N, C-alpha and C positions, 0 to 999 in steps of 0.2 A: 532789732527785729524788723523784718521786711514788712513795711506798711502795706505793700501791694497784696501780700498774702492775707493780712487781717481784713483789708477792704474786700477782697474776693470772698473770703469766708462769710463776712457780713452780708454781701450781696446774695450769696447762695441761701442763707437763712431767710432773708427778706423774700426771695423768690418762692421759697417753700411756704412761708406764711401766707403769701398772696394766693398760692395754689390751693392750700387747705381751705382758705376762706371761701373761694368760689365753689369748691366742692360741697360746701355746706348748703349752697343754694339748691333747693330741691326743684326738679322739673315738675311743672304742673301735671296733675293727673288727667286733665281734660285739655283738648286743643282749642281753648278759648282765651281771649284776653282777660275775661273775668277770673278764670282760674289763675292766670299770671298775677293779676291784681290782688288776689288773695294772699300773695306772698310779699305784699308791699312793705311790711315792717322789716322783714329781713333784708330786702333790697335796699332800703334806706340805711339800715345799720351797716350793710356791706359797703355801700358807696362812701359813707363817712369813714369807715375803717380803711378803705382803699386810699382815700385822700390822706388819711392819717399816715399810712406807710409811705405814700409818695412824697409827702412834705418832709417826713422824717429822713427818708433816704437822701433827698436833695441836700438837706442841711448837713447830714452826715458826710456826704461826698465832699461838700465844701470844706469841712473841717479836716478831713483826711487828705485832701489835695493840698491844704496849707501846711499841715504838720511836717516837720523835718524828721521826726523819729517817733517810734512806737516803743514805749517802755513796757515793762511787765504790768505796772499799775494801769496804764492806758489799755492794754490788752484785756485785763480782767474787768475794768469798768465797761469797756465795749461789750464784753460778754454778758454782763449784767443787763445792759441796755437791750441786747437782742433777746435775752431770756424773757424780759418783760414783754417785748414785742411779740414773742412766740405765744404769749397768752391771748393775743388778740382774736384768733379764730374762735376760741372757746367763749370769750366774753361777747364777741360780736354775734355769734349764733344764739346765745342765750338771750341777750338784750333784744335781738331782732325778732325772736319768736315770742317774747313776752314784753313787748314794748311799753305796756301800761302797768307793769308790775314793778314794785319797788326793788326787790332783791336782785333781779337780773340787771336792772339799770344801775343800781348801786355797785354791783360787781364790775360793770363796764367802767364806771367812774373811778373805782379803786385802781383798776388796771391802767387807766389813763393817767391817774395821779402817780402811780409808781413809775410809769413810762416818763412822765415829766421830770420826776426827781432823778431817775437814771440818766436822762438826757442832760439835765443840768450838771450832774456829776461828771458825765463824759465831756461836756464843754469845758468845765473847770479843769479837768485833768489834761485836756489838750492844751489849754492855756498854760498850766503849770509846767508841763513838759517843755514848752517852747520859751517860757518867760526869760530865762537867763541868757541863752545864746541867740534867740530870735524874738526880741520883744515886740517887733512889728507884727508878728503872727499872733502873739498873745493879745495885742490890742485889737486886731481884726476879729478874733473870736469874741472878745468882750463887746465889740460893737455890733455883732450879729443881732439882727432884730429878734431872732428866736431866743437867743440868750437873754436879751434885755426884757422880753416879755415875761419869761419865767423868773427873772430876778426882780420884777416889779411888784411892790406891795399891793397894788390895785388888783393884779391878777389873782393873788391869794385871798384878797377880801371878797372878790367875786366868787372865787372857788368855794369859800365858806357859805356864801349865800346859796349857791347852786346845790351844795351838799344838803342844806336844809330843805330846799325846794324839791329835791328828788322824792321826799316823803309825801309831798303834796301832788306833784305832777311829774312822774318818773321820766318821761322822754326829755326833760330838761338836760339830763346828762349827755345825751347825744347832741342836742342843740349847742350846749356849751362847748363840747369837743369840736363840733363843726365850726363854730365861730372862731375859736382859737386857731384852728388849722387854716381857715381862710386868711386870717391875719398873718400867720406865719408864711403862707404861700405867696401872698401879695407883697409883703414887706420882707424882701431878701436883701442880702448885702449887694452893693452896687457891682462888685466884681465877681459875683457868684457864678455867672455864666461865661466868664472869661478865663477861668483857670483850666489848665490842661496837665 
């Protein structure tokens, strides 16, 4: 399967997701900064989700630049990953509008969790596809900071704590997402900007 076509399809879905998210941001009814400030919670959720997609796309691009082939299983795991990402506009809009309410923030956290699991499955599938003929690629994927973060037991212990804290202070879901994304954005593979 042509990996360029799969990457292009993924890029198109990512662009659509970003477009839908920005369309959810409502223009203030009045020409004042106070009216704009009244939308602060959606703006915060939007910025976090925008970073979410930007970091995800960067790491996805790295993996697809490395892989030598795209199998049927890799194609379908990639589709699962973009399916979960396509839920971001809904979860972002709901969490942004009701930032202090448990259920919208819990839904955002659930989408984030499904995205994390789908991304881990995608990384693993890219590794598995390349392991036999190109073990150096499999090693590079395994050494990706994004892969190691999600494979780390401490990440999942903090995840459990945050899950409980959502019921006490709901915005913790957005803060946890932001923290993990900053970590993934800052800690990238050394050669991630050298591939072509």
